[in-house]
N, C-alpha and C positions, 0 to 999 in steps of 0.2 A: 783239111785245108782250109775249106770254107768257114769253118768257127773261127780259123784265126784271122780271116781278113777278115770279117765282118766288125770285129771289136777293134780292130785297128782303123777302119774307116771310120766308125762311132767316134774315137779319140782323135781322128784327126778332122773331122765335122765338128767337135764342141772347142778344139784350139783355134780353128778358123772364126767360129762364133764368136769367140771371146777376143780375139785378136780384132775383130770386125765393131764388136760393141766398144771396145777402149778406143778406138780409132774415132768415133762418133764424137760430137763437142756439141754442145749447148748451143742452142741457137742466138745467134748474135743481131740483137734489136731490143725493141723497148713495147711498152702497151702504155698507153692514158692512163690517168689516175682513174676516171671513170670505167677505164676497161673496156671500152666502145671501140678503140679504134687502137690497133696494133701495126708494127711494122719492124720486117726482117729485113738484113743485108745478106746478100749472096755475091760470089763470086763465081762467074759461071765461065770457063776457060780465058780466064783473064780479063773477065768484062765483070766490071762491078755494077750492081743491079741494087735497087731499095725498092721493096714492095710493102703498100701499107693496106689495109683491109680496115673498114667499117662495119660494125654488125649491126647498128639501127641506126637509119636514117629518116627521116620525115618524109622523103618523095625518093622516087626508086625508077630512075631512068628506065625508058623501053630499049631491051636487047635489040642490037641489029640482026639483019636476017639471016648472018650465016654463023650465029652464036648460039647454040643448042646448051649451053651449060649455065652457070649464072653470070649475070652481069651489073655492072652498077657500084657495086659495092668493095673493089680489087684496083688500085691504081700500082702504078709501074713506071720506074724510070732508070735510065742508064747514069752515068755519070757524066754524060755529055748529052744534048737532046733534049727535046720534049719529053714531057711526062704524058701516060695513055690512061684512060680505064682501059681494063683488059677484062675478056671472056674468060670465065675460070671454073674450076670444078673440084678447087680447093682452097684451103686459107692458110694466113700466117696466123690468126689468132691461137697464142700459148700462153695459160696462165702462167708459166714457169717464167716470161719474158720478165724483166725488173721492169719496174715502173720509173716512167719518166718525168717528174714532180712537175707540176706548173711552173712556168716559167724558167725551167731549166732547157738546157740545149745540150742536143744528143749530136756528134758528129763521127763517120767514119767513111772511109773509101772515095772521097768527093761529094759527101751527102751531108747536110747540115739537116736536123729536124728541131723544132719549137715547140714544147707543150704549151697550152694558154688554156685557159676557163674555157674558152669559145673551141677550142678545137687545136689539132697537131697542123703545122705547115714545113712541109720537107722542100729543100732546094737543092739542085745540083752545082758543078762547077760553072756551069753555062747561065745559074741563075732562072732555070726553068726547074717548074714544080708542081705542086698543089697543096690547096689547104682543105684539111679535112673538118666536118663540124655534122653533127645530128641534123642540122638545120638546111645546111649548105654543103656541096663540093664545088671547086672551083679548079682548075688548071689555069697555069699563067705560064 
């Protein structure tokens, strides 16, 4: 009896894994032509979120006392409201993201981003956002 149950469980596990694998989709977002900046769009519980990470910066800000992870290279905002630098232990840098050519615009879920040689600027429906470049990162 035990022998019949194990193969059935294995087959069920494989089918579950296969269904999960097909349900996953490619990340939604882009990377800059220099590949120094990457942005990904997420929808968490019907809340649109844009996160952009920058790999190389000339200067990195000091993390707040309550941040024990990485700080300064990740920026996030909702479709409405202000943008913020976030404390994070992961990244949205992904080589599979399409490149947003210089002077091109990307839009999704209430966000607009423009790629320029100087960097990437993104804003939401409230016209709040950030400009990211190796030399300087600003929130507005």
